[in-house]
C-alpha positions in Angstrom: 2.3 106.4 139.7 -1.5 106.8 139.7 -3.5 104.0 141.4 -7.0 103.7 140.0 -9.4 101.5 141.9 -12.9 102.5 140.6 -15.3 99.6 140.6 -18.5 99.3 138.6 -19.2 95.6 139.6 -17.8 93.6 142.5 -15.7 95.6 145.0 -12.8 93.8 146.8 -12.6 94.4 150.5 -8.8 94.4 150.2 -8.7 97.7 148.2 -7.9 99.9 151.2 -5.0 97.6 152.2 -3.8 97.5 148.6 -3.8 101.3 148.4 -1.9 101.6 151.7 0.6 99.1 150.5 1.2 100.9 147.2 1.6 104.2 149.1 4.2 102.4 151.3 6.1 101.1 148.3 6.1 104.5 146.7 7.4 106.1 149.8 10.2 103.6 150.1 11.3 104.0 146.5 10.9 107.7 146.2 8.0 107.6 143.7 5.3 110.2 143.3 2.0 108.4 144.3 -1.6 109.4 143.9 -4.7 107.2 144.4 -8.0 108.0 142.8 -11.4 106.5 141.9 -12.2 109.5 139.7 -12.4 108.4 136.0 -12.2 112.0 134.9 -8.5 111.9 135.7 -8.2 110.0 132.4 -7.5 112.9 130.1 -4.3 114.0 128.5 -3.6 116.6 131.2 -4.6 114.3 134.1 -2.3 111.5 133.0 0.7 113.5 131.9 2.2 113.6 135.3 2.5 109.8 135.6 4.8 107.1 134.1 2.5 104.3 135.0 -1.2 103.8 135.9 -2.1 100.8 138.2 -5.6 99.4 137.7 -5.9 98.2 141.3 -8.8 95.7 141.5 -11.0 97.6 139.1 -14.1 95.8 137.9 -16.7 96.4 135.1 -17.0 99.4 132.8 -15.0 102.1 134.5 -14.1 104.6 131.7 -16.0 106.5 129.1 -15.1 106.4 125.4 -13.2 109.7 125.7 -11.3 108.5 128.8 -10.4 105.2 127.0 -9.0 107.2 124.1 -6.9 109.3 126.5 -5.5 106.2 128.1 -4.7 104.7 124.7 -2.7 107.8 123.9 -1.0 107.6 127.3 0.3 104.0 126.5 1.2 104.9 123.0 3.4 107.7 124.3 5.6 105.1 126.0 4.0 104.9 129.4 3.1 101.9 131.5 0.1 99.9 132.7 -0.1 97.6 135.7 -3.1 95.4 136.3 -3.8 93.8 139.7 -6.1 90.9 140.2 -9.6 91.9 139.0 -8.1 94.4 136.5 -8.7 91.4 134.2 -12.4 91.6 135.1 -12.7 95.1 133.6 -13.8 96.7 130.3 -15.0 93.6 128.4 -16.3 95.8 125.6 -13.0 97.6 125.0 -10.9 95.2 122.8 -7.8 97.3 123.1 -7.9 97.0 126.8 -8.2 93.2 126.6 -5.1 93.1 124.5 -3.3 95.4 126.9 -4.1 93.2 129.9 -3.5 90.0 127.9 -6.5 88.0 128.9 -10.0 88.5 130.5 -11.2 86.8 133.7 -13.1 83.5 133.4 -13.7 82.2 136.9 -12.2 81.1 140.2 -12.5 78.5 142.9 -12.4 79.0 146.7 -9.6 81.0 148.4 -6.9 78.3 149.0 -3.2 77.6 149.1 -1.6 76.7 145.9 1.9 76.3 144.4 3.1 79.0 142.1 5.9 78.2 139.6 8.4 80.7 138.1 8.4 80.7 134.3 10.9 83.6 133.6 13.8 83.3 136.0 15.8 86.5 136.1 12.9 88.9 135.3 13.0 91.9 137.7 9.4 91.2 138.9 10.5 87.8 140.2 13.6 89.0 142.0 12.3 88.0 145.5 9.9 85.3 144.5 10.7 81.7 145.6 10.3 78.8 143.2 8.0 77.1 144.0 6.0 79.8 145.9 3.3 78.4 148.2 0.7 81.0 149.0 -3.0 81.5 149.8 -5.1 83.5 147.4 -8.0 83.5 145.0 -6.8 81.9 141.8 -8.1 83.3 138.6 -8.6 81.4 135.4 -8.8 83.3 132.1 -11.0 83.1 129.0 -7.9 82.6 126.8 -4.3 81.5 127.6 -2.2 84.7 127.0 1.1 82.9 126.5 1.3 83.4 122.7 1.1 87.2 123.1 3.0 87.9 126.4 5.9 86.8 128.5 4.5 84.6 131.2 6.2 85.2 134.5 4.3 82.9 136.9 2.0 80.0 136.5 0.0 78.2 139.1 0.2 74.4 139.4 -3.4 73.1 139.1 -2.5 69.8 140.8 -1.8 71.8 144.0 -5.3 73.2 144.4 -8.9 72.9 143.2 -9.4 75.4 140.4 -13.2 75.0 140.0 -14.5 77.3 137.2 -11.0 78.8 136.9 -9.6 75.6 135.4 -7.1 76.1 132.6 -5.2 72.7 132.6 -1.5 72.1 132.6 -0.6 75.6 131.6 -2.2 78.1 133.9 -0.5 81.6 133.7 -1.1 83.8 136.7 1.3 86.8 136.0 2.8 88.1 132.8 4.1 91.2 131.0 4.6 92.5 127.5 5.4 95.5 125.4 2.2 96.7 123.8 1.3 99.6 121.4 4.3 101.6 122.3 4.1 101.1 126.1 4.6 98.4 128.7 2.0 96.2 130.5 2.4 94.1 133.6 -0.4 92.0 135.0 -0.6 89.9 138.2 -3.7 88.0 139.2 -2.4 87.7 142.7 -3.7 90.0 145.5 -7.3 89.2 146.3 -6.8 89.0 150.0 -5.9 91.8 152.4 -3.2 89.6 153.8 -1.4 89.6 150.4 -0.5 93.3 151.0 1.5 92.3 154.1 3.4 89.6 152.3 7.0 90.7 151.5 7.4 88.5 148.4 4.2 89.7 146.9 4.9 93.3 147.6 8.3 93.0 146.0 6.7 91.2 143.0 4.3 94.1 142.6 7.0 96.8 143.2 9.4 95.4 140.6 6.5 94.9 138.2 5.6 98.6 138.5 9.2 99.6 137.9 9.3 97.4 134.8 6.1 98.8 133.4 7.4 102.3 134.1 10.5 101.5 131.9 12.9 101.6 134.8 14.0 98.0 134.5 
């Protein structure tokens, strides 16, 4: 697994905690793990050692056209993508990436506690997720509802918090997955806060999502 956390726009303070958490997950599960902010890793040789790349709270335009093409080849070879939180606030001028993620970021309200509902009982990435799941985070809304193109795993109940500019209405997906262009994509909007990376249910959600994207589930 390669964790990529380069930021060209807003930088989340939780990135160091998130990297440490992924390293811990990898150690527990016997995965190879590397963390980088070097976009030059995105060539055929640099990506060949990995089954999955995690865009860990990336923001803005983080890859060149050549690096984008290499990543497209990586996915088309049957490999996996995982997007965490602001991975949806990344590469707005790369339509293929928008399809890979499933939806682009629109806005959010304040950090607050909300109720998360399970949409796909039995999916591996939900193995340790309670239903409903009450947790504190920054709740993203998206420019489009991805449901028609992805399998929605989790949605957030907008009646349980104040969504502000992230309002999506009665159907507010917050985590999903899909097979795309020969590979697999898993996205979770959770994980804004450093505390998230000490939360067992969230860490299991993330770990199982990575395994699914890597084709191991």
